VMD Tcl script that builds the backbone (N, CA, C; Angstrom):
set m [mol new atoms 321]
animate dup $m
set s [atomselect $m all]
$s set {name element resname resid chain x y z} {
  {N N MET 1 A 155.743 104.965 164.279}
  {CA C MET 1 A 155.097 105.925 165.129}
  {C C MET 1 A 154.675 105.253 166.430}
  {N N SER 2 A 154.970 105.890 167.528}
  {CA C SER 2 A 154.563 105.344 168.821}
  {C C SER 2 A 153.107 105.687 169.078}
  {N N LEU 3 A 152.316 104.682 169.328}
  {CA C LEU 3 A 150.906 104.900 169.601}
  {C C LEU 3 A 150.655 105.147 171.075}
  {N N LEU 4 A 151.665 104.945 171.891}
  {CA C LEU 4 A 151.492 105.096 173.330}
  {C C LEU 4 A 151.891 106.460 173.843}
  {N N GLY 5 A 152.609 107.233 173.041}
  {CA C GLY 5 A 153.095 108.505 173.524}
  {C C GLY 5 A 154.219 108.283 174.514}
  {N N ILE 6 A 154.256 109.065 175.557}
  {CA C ILE 6 A 155.328 109.008 176.542}
  {C C ILE 6 A 154.939 108.077 177.683}
  {N N LEU 7 A 155.862 107.189 178.072}
  {CA C LEU 7 A 155.649 106.331 179.240}
  {C C LEU 7 A 156.611 106.757 180.337}
  {N N LEU 8 A 156.122 106.809 181.546}
  {CA C LEU 8 A 156.927 107.222 182.682}
  {C C LEU 8 A 156.888 106.165 183.766}
  {N N CYS 9 A 157.989 106.015 184.471}
  {CA C CYS 9 A 157.965 105.173 185.662}
  {C C CYS 9 A 158.043 106.108 186.860}
  {N N LEU 10 A 157.227 105.858 187.840}
  {CA C LEU 10 A 157.144 106.728 189.002}
  {C C LEU 10 A 157.198 105.929 190.286}
  {N N LEU 11 A 157.633 106.600 191.321}
  {CA C LEU 11 A 157.767 106.010 192.646}
  {C C LEU 11 A 156.794 106.667 193.596}
  {N N THR 12 A 156.141 105.864 194.396}
  {CA C THR 12 A 155.375 106.368 195.520}
  {C C THR 12 A 156.122 105.897 196.760}
  {N N ALA 13 A 156.891 106.791 197.361}
  {CA C ALA 13 A 157.761 106.433 198.480}
  {C C ALA 13 A 157.401 107.271 199.700}
  {N N PRO 14 A 157.854 106.832 200.866}
  {CA C PRO 14 A 157.621 107.629 202.069}
  {C C PRO 14 A 158.194 109.035 201.910}
  {N N GLN 15 A 157.538 110.008 202.506}
  {CA C GLN 15 A 157.980 111.392 202.416}
  {C C GLN 15 A 159.403 111.536 202.944}
  {N N GLY 16 A 160.205 112.314 202.258}
  {CA C GLY 16 A 161.565 112.578 202.685}
  {C C GLY 16 A 162.592 111.600 202.152}
  {N N VAL 17 A 162.153 110.572 201.429}
  {CA C VAL 17 A 163.084 109.601 200.861}
  {C C VAL 17 A 163.572 110.126 199.522}
  {N N LEU 18 A 164.879 110.193 199.363}
  {CA C LEU 18 A 165.461 110.636 198.105}
  {C C LEU 18 A 165.882 109.424 197.303}
  {N N SER 19 A 165.612 109.459 196.028}
  {CA C SER 19 A 165.933 108.328 195.172}
  {C C SER 19 A 166.260 108.832 193.780}
  {N N GLN 20 A 167.233 108.198 193.154}
  {CA C GLN 20 A 167.540 108.499 191.763}
  {C C GLN 20 A 166.951 107.377 190.926}
  {N N VAL 21 A 165.979 107.709 190.107}
  {CA C VAL 21 A 165.315 106.710 189.278}
  {C C VAL 21 A 165.773 106.892 187.844}
  {N N GLN 22 A 166.201 105.808 187.245}
  {CA C GLN 22 A 166.664 105.842 185.869}
  {C C GLN 22 A 165.772 104.938 185.031}
  {N N LEU 23 A 165.234 105.467 183.951}
  {CA C LEU 23 A 164.382 104.690 183.054}
  {C C LEU 23 A 165.217 104.150 181.907}
  {N N GLN 24 A 165.210 102.834 181.751}
  {CA C GLN 24 A 165.890 102.186 180.641}
  {C C GLN 24 A 164.846 101.439 179.830}
  {N N GLN 25 A 164.754 101.786 178.565}
  {CA C GLN 25 A 163.763 101.142 177.703}
  {C C GLN 25 A 164.398 99.998 176.937}
  {N N SER 26 A 163.744 98.855 176.969}
  {CA C SER 26 A 164.204 97.712 176.190}
  {C C SER 26 A 163.209 97.462 175.068}
  {N N GLY 27 A 163.664 96.825 174.027}
  {CA C GLY 27 A 162.784 96.548 172.896}
  {C C GLY 27 A 162.727 97.733 171.958}
  {N N PRO 28 A 161.821 97.688 170.997}
  {CA C PRO 28 A 161.748 98.762 170.009}
  {C C PRO 28 A 161.271 100.064 170.639}
  {N N GLY 29 A 161.798 101.183 170.157}
  {CA C GLY 29 A 161.358 102.479 170.656}
  {C C GLY 29 A 159.978 102.839 170.145}
  {N N LEU 30 A 159.641 102.331 168.977}
  {CA C LEU 30 A 158.343 102.577 168.370}
  {C C LEU 30 A 157.657 101.249 168.131}
  {N N VAL 31 A 156.379 101.209 168.398}
  {CA C VAL 31 A 155.635 99.973 168.158}
  {C C VAL 31 A 154.386 100.274 167.344}
  {N N LYS 32 A 153.941 99.282 166.618}
  {CA C LYS 32 A 152.726 99.369 165.818}
  {C C LYS 32 A 151.657 98.515 166.489}
  {N N PRO 33 A 150.393 98.734 166.120}
  {CA C PRO 33 A 149.336 97.890 166.684}
  {C C PRO 33 A 149.650 96.415 166.485}
  {N N SER 34 A 149.349 95.635 167.473}
  {CA C SER 34 A 149.539 94.179 167.565}
  {C C SER 34 A 150.946 93.785 167.995}
  {N N GLN 35 A 151.883 94.730 168.078}
  {CA C GLN 35 A 153.225 94.408 168.562}
  {C C GLN 35 A 153.269 94.473 170.085}
  {N N THR 36 A 154.371 93.973 170.652}
  {CA C THR 36 A 154.576 93.982 172.098}
  {C C THR 36 A 155.584 95.062 172.464}
  {N N LEU 37 A 155.288 95.810 173.516}
  {CA C LEU 37 A 156.193 96.828 174.029}
  {C C LEU 37 A 156.642 96.408 175.417}
  {N N SER 38 A 157.956 96.368 175.637}
  {CA C SER 38 A 158.514 96.037 176.953}
  {C C SER 38 A 159.420 97.172 177.396}
  {N N LEU 39 A 159.193 97.660 178.612}
  {CA C LEU 39 A 160.011 98.713 179.198}
  {C C LEU 39 A 160.483 98.268 180.569}
  {N N THR 40 A 161.679 98.694 180.934}
  {CA C THR 40 A 162.228 98.391 182.254}
  {C C THR 40 A 162.674 99.681 182.912}
  {N N CYS 41 A 162.363 99.820 184.187}
  {CA C CYS 41 A 162.800 100.965 184.973}
  {C C CYS 41 A 163.799 100.472 186.012}
  {N N SER 42 A 165.043 100.928 185.889}
  {CA C SER 42 A 166.091 100.584 186.852}
  {C C SER 42 A 166.134 101.652 187.930}
  {N N VAL 43 A 166.185 101.223 189.183}
  {CA C VAL 43 A 166.149 102.146 190.311}
  {C C VAL 43 A 167.458 102.063 191.077}
  {N N SER 44 A 168.030 103.210 191.358}
  {CA C SER 44 A 169.207 103.237 192.224}
  {C C SER 44 A 168.924 104.180 193.381}
  {N N GLY 45 A 169.497 103.883 194.536}
  {CA C GLY 45 A 169.318 104.727 195.705}
  {C C GLY 45 A 168.136 104.366 196.583}
  {N N TYR 46 A 167.380 103.330 196.196}
  {CA C TYR 46 A 166.211 102.935 196.977}
  {C C TYR 46 A 165.837 101.519 196.575}
  {N N ALA 47 A 165.552 100.658 197.540}
  {CA C ALA 47 A 165.207 99.263 197.244}
  {C C ALA 47 A 163.733 99.164 196.855}
  {N N ILE 48 A 163.459 98.523 195.722}
  {CA C ILE 48 A 162.076 98.455 195.245}
  {C C ILE 48 A 161.214 97.486 196.046}
  {N N ASN 49 A 161.821 96.642 196.881}
  {CA C ASN 49 A 161.029 95.679 197.659}
  {C C ASN 49 A 160.672 96.203 199.045}
  {N N THR 50 A 160.839 97.499 199.284}
  {CA C THR 50 A 160.442 98.097 200.560}
  {C C THR 50 A 158.981 98.532 200.470}
  {N N ASP 51 A 158.504 99.210 201.498}
  {CA C ASP 51 A 157.105 99.665 201.522}
  {C C ASP 51 A 156.904 100.844 200.578}
  {N N SER 52 A 156.845 100.551 199.308}
  {CA C SER 52 A 156.632 101.578 198.295}
  {C C SER 52 A 155.939 100.941 197.104}
  {N N CYS 53 A 155.403 101.771 196.249}
  {CA C CYS 53 A 154.781 101.287 195.018}
  {C C CYS 53 A 155.429 101.994 193.839}
  {N N TRP 54 A 155.522 101.283 192.749}
  {CA C TRP 54 A 156.192 101.767 191.542}
  {C C TRP 54 A 155.187 101.719 190.404}
  {N N SER 55 A 154.915 102.882 189.831}
  {CA C SER 55 A 153.846 103.008 188.843}
  {C C SER 55 A 154.371 103.253 187.439}
  {N N TRP 56 A 153.545 102.880 186.482}
  {CA C TRP 56 A 153.751 103.224 185.077}
  {C C TRP 56 A 152.623 104.166 184.682}
  {N N ILE 57 A 153.006 105.272 184.051}
  {CA C ILE 57 A 152.052 106.277 183.596}
  {C C ILE 57 A 152.376 106.593 182.146}
  {N N ARG 58 A 151.340 106.762 181.329}
  {CA C ARG 58 A 151.578 107.126 179.937}
  {C C ARG 58 A 150.900 108.450 179.631}
  {N N GLN 59 A 151.370 109.077 178.559}
  {CA C GLN 59 A 150.721 110.284 178.068}
  {C C GLN 59 A 150.533 110.147 176.564}
  {N N PRO 60 A 149.334 109.740 176.156}
  {CA C PRO 60 A 149.065 109.678 174.720}
  {C C PRO 60 A 149.202 111.070 174.098}
  {N N VAL 61 A 149.509 111.103 172.819}
  {CA C VAL 61 A 149.711 112.367 172.119}
  {C C VAL 61 A 148.485 113.267 172.300}
  {N N GLU 62 A 148.761 114.495 172.739}
  {CA C GLU 62 A 147.742 115.529 172.932}
  {C C GLU 62 A 146.653 115.139 173.931}
  {N N LYS 63 A 146.989 114.282 174.888}
  {CA C LYS 63 A 146.037 113.898 175.934}
  {C C LYS 63 A 146.693 114.037 177.298}
  {N N GLU 64 A 145.897 113.852 178.342}
  {CA C GLU 64 A 146.399 113.955 179.708}
  {C C GLU 64 A 147.115 112.673 180.125}
  {N N LEU 65 A 147.859 112.765 181.235}
  {CA C LEU 65 A 148.530 111.597 181.790}
  {C C LEU 65 A 147.510 110.540 182.188}
  {N N GLU 66 A 147.859 109.266 181.981}
  {CA C GLU 66 A 146.995 108.151 182.359}
  {C C GLU 66 A 147.795 107.152 183.176}
  {N N TRP 67 A 147.291 106.818 184.364}
  {CA C TRP 67 A 147.918 105.793 185.192}
  {C C TRP 67 A 147.616 104.432 184.581}
  {N N MET 68 A 148.657 103.611 184.395}
  {CA C MET 68 A 148.487 102.297 183.777}
  {C C MET 68 A 148.448 101.175 184.801}
  {N N GLY 69 A 149.265 101.304 185.837}
  {CA C GLY 69 A 149.313 100.266 186.852}
  {C C GLY 69 A 150.523 100.450 187.742}
  {N N ARG 70 A 150.611 99.587 188.768}
  {CA C ARG 70 A 151.742 99.686 189.698}
  {C C ARG 70 A 152.034 98.323 190.296}
  {N N ILE 71 A 153.253 98.217 190.826}
  {CA C ILE 71 A 153.652 97.055 191.608}
  {C C ILE 71 A 154.174 97.579 192.937}
  {N N CYS 72 A 153.767 96.942 194.021}
  {CA C CYS 72 A 154.144 97.410 195.357}
  {C C CYS 72 A 155.212 96.511 195.972}
  {N N GLY 73 A 155.770 96.977 197.077}
  {CA C GLY 73 A 156.824 96.240 197.761}
  {C C GLY 73 A 156.428 94.821 198.121}
  {N N SER 74 A 155.152 94.602 198.353}
  {CA C SER 74 A 154.644 93.267 198.674}
  {C C SER 74 A 154.620 92.352 197.456}
  {N N GLY 75 A 154.768 92.937 196.264}
  {CA C GLY 75 A 154.679 92.163 195.025}
  {C C GLY 75 A 153.301 92.216 194.395}
  {N N ASN 76 A 152.331 92.798 195.110}
  {CA C ASN 76 A 150.979 92.921 194.557}
  {C C ASN 76 A 150.974 93.904 193.395}
  {N N THR 77 A 150.179 93.597 192.368}
  {CA C THR 77 A 150.059 94.473 191.210}
  {C C THR 77 A 148.628 94.975 191.080}
  {N N TYR 78 A 148.504 96.167 190.544}
  {CA C TYR 78 A 147.211 96.811 190.328}
  {C C TYR 78 A 147.237 97.426 188.938}
  {N N TYR 79 A 146.143 97.286 188.190}
  {CA C TYR 79 A 146.096 97.745 186.808}
  {C C TYR 79 A 144.884 98.637 186.571}
  {N N SER 80 A 145.049 99.597 185.677}
  {CA C SER 80 A 143.937 100.446 185.276}
  {C C SER 80 A 142.939 99.632 184.464}
  {N N PRO 81 A 141.648 99.784 184.747}
  {CA C PRO 81 A 140.647 99.062 183.955}
  {C C PRO 81 A 140.487 99.648 182.556}
  {N N PHE 82 A 141.117 100.790 182.293}
  {CA C PHE 82 A 140.957 101.461 181.011}
  {C C PHE 82 A 142.013 101.071 179.982}
  {N N ILE 83 A 143.018 100.303 180.382}
  {CA C ILE 83 A 144.059 99.877 179.448}
  {C C ILE 83 A 143.516 98.709 178.633}
  {N N LYS 84 A 143.501 98.859 177.313}
  {CA C LYS 84 A 142.902 97.846 176.442}
  {C C LYS 84 A 143.838 96.673 176.171}
  {N N SER 85 A 145.135 96.932 176.085}
  {CA C SER 85 A 146.094 95.866 175.779}
  {C C SER 85 A 146.330 95.004 177.009}
  {N N PRO 86 A 146.508 93.697 176.835}
  {CA C PRO 86 A 146.912 92.857 177.975}
  {C C PRO 86 A 148.224 93.400 178.553}
  {N N THR 87 A 148.231 93.650 179.849}
  {CA C THR 87 A 149.350 94.331 180.496}
  {C C THR 87 A 149.900 93.487 181.628}
  {N N SER 88 A 151.218 93.534 181.791}
  {CA C SER 88 A 151.867 92.826 182.887}
  {C C SER 88 A 152.947 93.721 183.484}
  {N N ILE 89 A 152.925 93.864 184.803}
  {CA C ILE 89 A 153.977 94.586 185.514}
  {C C ILE 89 A 154.659 93.586 186.436}
  {N N SER 90 A 155.968 93.536 186.358}
  {CA C SER 90 A 156.739 92.597 187.174}
  {C C SER 90 A 157.958 93.316 187.731}
  {N N ARG 91 A 158.705 92.602 188.580}
  {CA C ARG 91 A 159.912 93.206 189.157}
  {C C ARG 91 A 160.994 92.160 189.299}
  {N N ASP 92 A 162.207 92.642 189.373}
  {CA C ASP 92 A 163.381 91.814 189.633}
  {C C ASP 92 A 164.115 92.488 190.783}
  {N N THR 93 A 163.891 91.998 192.006}
  {CA C THR 93 A 164.476 92.661 193.175}
  {C C THR 93 A 165.992 92.525 193.214}
  {N N ALA 94 A 166.536 91.471 192.626}
  {CA C ALA 94 A 167.993 91.301 192.594}
  {C C ALA 94 A 168.651 92.402 191.762}
  {N N LYS 95 A 167.982 92.820 190.702}
  {CA C LYS 95 A 168.511 93.881 189.834}
  {C C LYS 95 A 167.932 95.248 190.190}
  {N N ASN 96 A 166.982 95.284 191.128}
  {CA C ASN 96 A 166.301 96.511 191.536}
  {C C ASN 96 A 165.643 97.196 190.330}
  {N N GLN 97 A 164.875 96.397 189.590}
  {CA C GLN 97 A 164.200 96.873 188.392}
  {C C GLN 97 A 162.738 96.436 188.412}
  {N N TYR 98 A 161.912 97.218 187.759}
  {CA C TYR 98 A 160.551 96.759 187.500}
  {C C TYR 98 A 160.228 97.009 186.038}
  {N N SER 99 A 159.322 96.197 185.500}
  {CA C SER 99 A 159.085 96.195 184.062}
  {C C SER 99 A 157.603 96.264 183.732}
  {N N LEU 100 A 157.350 96.773 182.544}
  {CA C LEU 100 A 156.006 96.838 181.986}
  {C C LEU 100 A 156.016 96.113 180.655}
  {N N GLN 101 A 155.025 95.280 180.434}
  {CA C GLN 101 A 154.877 94.632 179.137}
  {C C GLN 101 A 153.446 94.825 178.660}
  {N N LEU 102 A 153.319 95.388 177.458}
  {CA C LEU 102 A 152.020 95.551 176.810}
  {C C LEU 102 A 151.996 94.618 175.616}
  {N N ASN 103 A 151.088 93.663 175.640}
  {CA C ASN 103 A 150.967 92.699 174.544}
  {C C ASN 103 A 149.883 93.148 173.580}
  {N N SER 104 A 150.101 92.926 172.311}
  {CA C SER 104 A 149.112 93.277 171.275}
  {C C SER 104 A 148.643 94.715 171.455}
  {N N VAL 105 A 149.588 95.635 171.393}
  {CA C VAL 105 A 149.307 97.047 171.620}
  {C C VAL 105 A 148.190 97.523 170.700}
  {N N THR 106 A 147.273 98.293 171.277}
  {CA C THR 106 A 146.193 98.899 170.498}
  {C C THR 106 A 146.323 100.405 170.575}
  {N N THR 107 A 145.566 101.097 169.752}
  {CA C THR 107 A 145.635 102.557 169.745}
  {C C THR 107 A 144.874 103.133 170.907}
}
mol reanalyze $m
mol bondsrecalc $m
mol representation Tube
mol addrep $m
């Protein structure tokens, strides 16, 4: 059973920019408490190292959307103070991908 519900990758881009974003999940589709969840978002049609930010958002079962964190074109990362699991957001500009890693997932 997934304790995280739905995870989404989102783009904050300049108005009028069209982009096709494809979410590719790596690792197990379902995780249990104390396991690690790794997700990767592959982006086509827009370079992730430009002036934009790329966010991860989750929706726990029967709850509202929750912003987890983001990585910006500068490489700076920002995280929600409400996420209990140790979280890391990184990017690979050569592959035009950004990733989320949740260590020791909690409910």
